[in-house]
Every structure is written in structure tokens, then in C-alpha cells.
VOGU-3710 file (C-alpha; in Angstrom, 3 decimals, decimal comma):
1> mglelrkdak> 217,870/122,555/68,970  221,620/122,244/69,487  224,220/123,437/71,947  226,496/126,255/70,889  230,060/124,956/71,157  233,304/126,873/71,385  234,816/126,939/67,892  238,439/127,764/68,761  238,892/124,895/71,238  241,814/122,501/70,842
11> yalivpssmg> 239,906/119,600/72,398  236,449/118,324/71,623  236,216/116,624/75,009  238,051/116,780/78,346  237,440/114,259/81,137  238,820/114,166/84,695  239,357/110,558/85,706  240,871/108,105/88,172  242,375/105,291/86,112  242,537/101,654/87,077
21> vritplhgqp> 242,376/98,115/85,740  239,644/95,516/85,555  240,328/91,806/86,042  237,761/89,377/84,614  237,703/85,559/84,455  237,508/84,044/80,998  234,331/82,595/79,464  231,891/84,196/81,909  233,141/82,151/84,854  232,838/83,233/88,530
31> vhcsdtfymh> 235,865/84,820/90,197  236,139/82,351/93,071  236,590/79,294/90,855  238,804/80,745/88,110  242,562/80,613/87,623  242,904/82,563/84,361  241,942/86,228/84,093  241,848/88,972/81,475  243,092/92,413/82,596  242,394/95,696/80,870
41> vtsaetnvas> 242,509/99,425/81,607  239,283/101,132/82,622  237,548/104,169/84,088  234,001/105,437/83,681  235,107/108,750/82,206  237,505/107,358/79,595  234,847/104,778/78,702  232,688/107,762/77,745  235,491/109,531/75,886  236,383/106,470/73,802
51> vssylglpvk> 233,477/107,018/71,418  234,889/110,401/70,394  238,555/109,389/70,462  238,085/106,291/68,278  235,969/108,276/65,814  238,641/110,922/65,360  237,866/113,787/67,749  240,618/115,208/70,020  240,223/114,077/73,632  242,207/114,881/76,774
61> vlttfvkgsp> 242,230/113,041/80,118  243,111/114,791/83,402  244,301/112,168/85,850  247,135/111,140/88,160  249,620/108,267/88,146  251,710/106,233/90,577  255,323/107,076/89,781  257,323/104,113/88,479  254,338/101,757/88,522  254,060/99,165/85,725
71> iaqmiksnlr> 250,274/99,545/85,989  250,665/103,294/85,355  252,830/102,476/82,336  250,142/100,102/81,067  247,484/102,795/81,540  249,498/105,396/79,631  250,094/102,998/76,745  246,412/102,140/76,657  245,319/105,788/76,578  247,724/106,460/73,702
81> srnmefegpe> 246,303/103,460/71,824  242,825/104,945/72,276  243,983/108,232/70,682  243,746/110,145/73,973  246,094/112,793/75,285  246,585/112,904/79,044  248,233/114,968/81,730  248,603/114,700/85,465  251,139/114,414/88,277  253,294/111,399/89,110
91> vpqggpwgyr> 252,735/110,538/92,789  255,423/108,491/94,607  254,067/105,131/95,703  255,326/105,559/99,251  256,142/101,906/99,908  254,074/98,724/99,669  251,218/100,232/101,718  251,149/103,469/99,735  249,354/104,549/96,584  248,206/102,386/93,695
101> hqfniadsgy> 245,763/102,339/90,811  242,373/100,823/91,584  241,549/97,201/90,830  238,066/96,235/89,689  237,486/92,480/89,896  234,424/91,517/87,882  232,439/88,343/87,290  230,488/89,075/84,097  227,859/86,476/84,959  226,154/84,133/82,541
111> glrgprvynd> 222,527/83,223/81,863  220,634/83,482/85,144  223,795/83,919/87,247  224,079/87,683/87,605  227,315/89,690/87,420  229,245/90,432/90,617  231,736/93,270/90,837  234,299/93,709/93,603  235,917/97,141/93,855  239,364/97,164/95,455
121> ragevgrtln> 240,163/100,883/95,791  242,259/101,106/98,959  245,114/103,573/98,480  243,749/104,691/95,098  246,011/107,399/93,687  243,100/109,052/91,891  241,665/110,084/95,252  244,524/112,627/95,505  243,522/114,613/92,403  244,051/118,279/93,229
131> vkdfdlerif> 243,354/121,383/91,204  246,768/122,775/92,228  248,399/120,181/89,971  246,679/121,515/86,831  246,902/124,851/85,012  243,214/125,504/84,427  243,927/128,837/82,720  245,987/127,029/80,085  243,708/123,978/79,797  240,375/125,806/79,524
141> gqegaqimhv> 241,421/129,338/78,613  244,261/128,945/76,123  243,825/125,400/74,779  240,073/125,164/75,304  237,518/122,377/75,192  234,082/122,158/73,651  232,693/119,829/76,324  233,960/118,706/79,733  232,407/115,505/81,013  232,259/114,716/84,739
151> sgliaalspe> 231,074/111,455/86,281  229,561/111,263/89,740  232,050/108,468/90,444  235,055/110,783/90,274  233,133/113,627/91,946  232,354/111,411/94,968  235,651/109,534/95,206  237,107/111,703/97,991  236,781/115,232/99,411  239,797/116,132/97,246
161> tsafclelar> 238,191/114,913/94,020  234,906/116,598/94,934  236,726/119,927/95,224  238,667/119,128/92,032  235,501/118,547/90,000  233,877/121,692/91,384  236,871/123,812/90,336  236,914/122,204/86,885  233,212/122,948/86,459  233,743/126,578/87,486
171> aakkydtris> 236,676/126,958/85,072  234,754/125,287/82,245  231,833/127,642/82,805  234,157/130,646/82,823  235,622/129,738/79,434  232,388/128,742/77,653  233,041/125,013/77,769  229,814/123,014/77,855  229,527/120,770/80,923  228,191/117,211/80,871
181> fdlnyrasfw> 227,410/115,563/84,223  226,530/111,888/84,576  225,275/111,566/88,148  226,385/107,918/88,615  225,215/107,665/92,235  226,987/104,979/94,316  225,728/104,427/97,871  229,117/103,138/99,082  230,797/106,378/97,956  228,165/108,546/99,647
191> knreeelgkv> 228,154/106,794/103,026  228,612/109,374/105,843  229,072/112,146/103,224  225,460/112,608/102,153  225,102/116,295/103,074  228,529/117,254/101,690  228,068/115,427/98,396  224,497/116,610/98,016  225,808/120,196/97,913  228,650/119,313/95,523
201> fteiasvadi> 226,397/117,466/93,089  223,758/120,199/93,203  226,346/122,876/92,365  227,784/120,917/89,458  224,282/120,138/88,185  223,367/123,822/88,436  226,047/124,752/85,857  225,696/121,608/83,716  224,439/121,911/80,157  223,871/118,159/79,877
211> ligneedfql> 222,563/116,076/82,800  222,407/112,295/82,657  221,222/109,634/85,086  218,696/106,968/85,880  215,711/107,264/88,219  217,793/106,363/91,269  220,510/108,901/90,381  218,100/111,833/90,174  216,380/110,864/93,406  219,379/110,019/95,584
221> alglegpeag> 221,983/112,453/94,216  219,757/115,476/93,637  216,764/114,789/95,884  214,229/114,841/93,038  211,091/112,744/93,151  211,121/110,006/90,542  209,598/106,673/89,539  210,276/103,679/91,738  213,429/101,763/90,817  213,030/98,299/89,342
231> gkdlaakves> 209,851/96,918/87,856  209,347/94,916/84,712  207,535/97,139/82,230  210,075/99,830/81,336  208,083/101,038/78,344  205,185/101,869/80,685  207,529/104,007/82,799  208,227/106,532/80,058  205,618/109,035/81,252  206,820/108,891/84,857
241> fkemigrakk> 210,380/109,423/83,647  209,209/112,451/81,687  207,583/113,829/84,848  210,842/113,343/86,756  212,828/115,152/84,060  210,232/117,909/84,163  210,976/118,375/87,858  214,717/118,380/87,075  214,168/121,119/84,470  212,535/123,327/87,085
251> afpntsvfan> 215,304/122,633/89,611  218,111/123,199/87,068  216,890/125,769/84,523  220,363/126,276/83,021  220,491/122,680/81,782  219,530/122,225/78,129  219,778/118,443/77,723  218,507/115,656/79,987  219,005/111,961/79,260  218,067/108,654/80,873
261> tlrevisvns> 218,798/105,101/79,855  216,147/102,398/80,263  217,156/98,804/80,893  215,262/95,627/81,681  217,348/92,516/82,375  215,785/89,327/81,019  218,979/87,358/81,635  222,662/88,259/81,789  222,904/87,906/78,024  219,513/89,288/77,032
271> hlwgailavg> 218,393/92,834/77,890  215,791/95,331/76,758  217,569/98,622/76,116  215,948/102,023/75,639  216,442/105,719/76,364  214,762/109,081/76,909  216,166/112,438/75,790  214,830/115,918/76,500  216,335/118,801/74,524  214,660/122,058/75,401
281> dewhvveprp> 210,949/121,365/74,867  211,594/118,416/72,543  211,235/114,801/73,668  212,891/111,853/71,965  212,228/108,300/73,145  213,676/104,947/72,118  211,308/102,284/73,401  213,215/99,375/74,970  214,463/96,988/72,283  216,089/93,552/72,787
291> itvldriggg> 219,887/93,386/72,673  222,273/90,451/73,125  224,879/91,095/75,811  228,397/89,685/76,031  229,397/91,903/78,976  227,117/94,658/80,282  229,757/96,797/82,021  230,315/100,057/80,133  227,005/100,178/78,268  225,776/103,247/80,135
301> dafvggllys> 229,091/105,055/79,657  229,058/104,287/75,933  225,517/105,702/75,712  226,815/108,958/77,190  229,816/108,849/74,864  227,563/108,475/71,836  225,353/111,315/73,017  228,315/113,671/73,455  229,818/112,663/70,102  226,514/113,423/68,380
311> ilkgweaekw> 226,362/116,840/70,018  229,965/117,557/69,074  229,204/116,636/65,453  226,341/119,125/65,356  223,653/116,619/64,376  219,921/117,036/64,903  218,703/115,977/68,359  216,727/113,046/66,953  220,020/111,494/65,855  221,637/112,061/69,266
321> iqfawatgam> 219,520/109,465/71,043  219,686/107,010/68,146  223,470/107,082/67,980  223,762/107,003/71,788  221,427/104,007/72,011  223,553/102,221/69,419  226,902/102,975/71,062  225,508/101,765/74,390  224,268/98,554/72,771  227,566/98,133/70,934
331> attfltdyiq> 229,602/98,406/74,133  227,887/95,321/75,532  229,444/93,303/72,697  233,007/94,111/73,856  235,048/92,488/76,615  236,630/95,871/77,328  234,520/98,337/79,316  234,798/100,819/76,453  233,547/100,799/72,880  236,027/100,616/70,002
341> padeeqvwsi> 234,009/101,532/66,907  235,643/101,159/63,509  233,608/104,037/62,068  230,212/105,759/62,296  228,702/103,329/59,779  229,320/100,418/62,148  227,396/102,219/64,892  224,490/103,172/62,620  224,178/99,557/61,435  223,489/98,586/65,066
351> wegnarvkr> 220,735/101,189/65,303  219,253/99,846/62,068  219,417/96,268/63,353  221,612/95,201/60,444  223,992/92,477/61,618  224,729/91,118/58,159  228,330/90,513/57,160  230,110/93,441/55,505  232,637/92,412/52,853
//
């Protein structure tokens, strides 16, 4: 079973996003005792889109920039290097206490010392995203997109971005663009907005064709009963995950595809990585397999990116979860939050467990 995609669309994938930068100490060191850092451009949504853009599909990012900012210039250059088009307003900084792009300061951890991430999002320009700044008739009606992907991070960033994502979902639905929604629940984003965001997320989920999350996402963002978070035996949880997805199917009958990742952390650099996919009445499961992790951030986004790429390519559903598992595993081998595959063959070799040298 596949998803019928719009054939006259200019873009394979459109993502709304708030762009920022991540700062990471070298060599897996903690933030507080480091003096040398690596900085790169990041956002959950463009992390997802990178799978398609690096493998040759047309991608567009809807975002906003701080006018005259060197960080904005860096972000634009980075998006171009990742083969992504972008559009969005230039917002005046408004002085030293005005707008800026978010900073994500991350200790990747090492061995038994777990990662620590510090989000510095005060004055984030992406929180101002407004549907009035975008011509949705042109973007979705005239240009067109096969899939629009929304992350719960951007949907919950501010009341303005919540309204923005709702309007994008409505426009996408109007023009036969398939909608992908990764719930990405974050308690700090939802604080004191639980009722408001519950309604927003439920509406977006109700029109979504593809719904992605973990057990906590489905429970806390959509109020669905699910398996308890945590635990050691992820393989034994598969049936309870299936039951949770079954409840999601009843709550959201318009959704065709449901996906969950499964992760067990042995140490920072050693994980068990698996996934569950429901497509109509079909179930596809990848039992958790060991992977070696350089940096875990972005693995979940790359899984989603691989899933969407597989759908866009029109493959059989069995291949969707295999390719998505492999792109997620591959992302954990990069220092960037996003995957940069050379070609499809490189991804499939990860699924096959073939790490031999290619000459």
C-alpha cells in the first residue's frame, strides 16, 4: 500500500522551520570544561529534509531570518549547500536585546556520561513565523508539494507558530499535499499551554497522512494510552506499541501511516535501534539491532527523513522502514545533526550491515 502523491508538484517536500545553530565541544568533552567548540546549522525539520535534498529531490524550507545577521547568512549558505530552497521574511534585529537565531549548546556525552543539551532560545526569530508572510496559494496551489512535514517542535514554539502550522496544514490539505506530522513532544514547550496545544496537535493529527512519535509523544501530545516509557527490553514492547498505534488509528482514521522508533541506550556510544511501521492493515517491524553512535542527536529526524524519502520514491512499504532505520542509524555517525548520504547505496549498505571498504 502506498500514498497517492501529487504528480504536478514542483517540490517533493516542504518543511516549516525555525533555524538555529548548535555548538558542541570537540572530542565528546563536557561544555563546562571546554574551550574549543564546533558550530553548525540545525533544525529538526531541515534535519528531516536533508535525506531527500542530498539524494536529489527538490526541497523547500519556510522560515524567517534576522536581517543583517551573520548567523542568518551562515544559515542561508548552509541551506544552499544542502540543496534546499528557502523563503521567508527578514526581521529587523531591534537592537542587542531583540531577535536572534536560537543557540543549542550540546555535550554529546561519552561512554557512561550521558549527553546534556542546553537550549538558549530567548528572542528566537522563528517564534514570529506568521502565515501573512507567505503566499500559501502560490506555494501549495501553483507550485505544489507532494509532502509537507511538520514537527511538534515548531508547532509548539509559540502561539504564532502554532497558528502558522495549522494554516499550513489546512492549505496542504486543500491542495492534495500529503501531511507528515512528527509529534516531538517537549514538556518545556507545553508548560502552561497544555489545553491550547492539545487542540492544535489534535487538529493537525486529524488531517495528517503520516503520524510519527514515540510512546511518550502519543500519550502526552494526543492523550492516547500507551506503554510505559523507559524499560530495558524494547523488543518485548512491540505488542504494546502495536496496541497503542491501534488506538491512534481509531482516533485518527484519516491517517494512513504510523511510525515509531525504538531505542535502548546501552552507553552513549552503543544503542539498540529498532522501529515499528503500520501502513493500513500491514505491520512492519525492525527488531532493535546494535548500532555504534558517534553523536545521537538527529537520529530520530533522519529516520523520519528516510521514511518520507521512501514514500516519495514510491517503494513498497517493507522498504520504507528498512531505509528509514538505516538513515536514522547513519545520522548517529555524523557530527552534524543531519545526515549527508552520498547515495542510496551507502544507506542500503548500513541496513545490510556491510561496513567493508568500498574502492
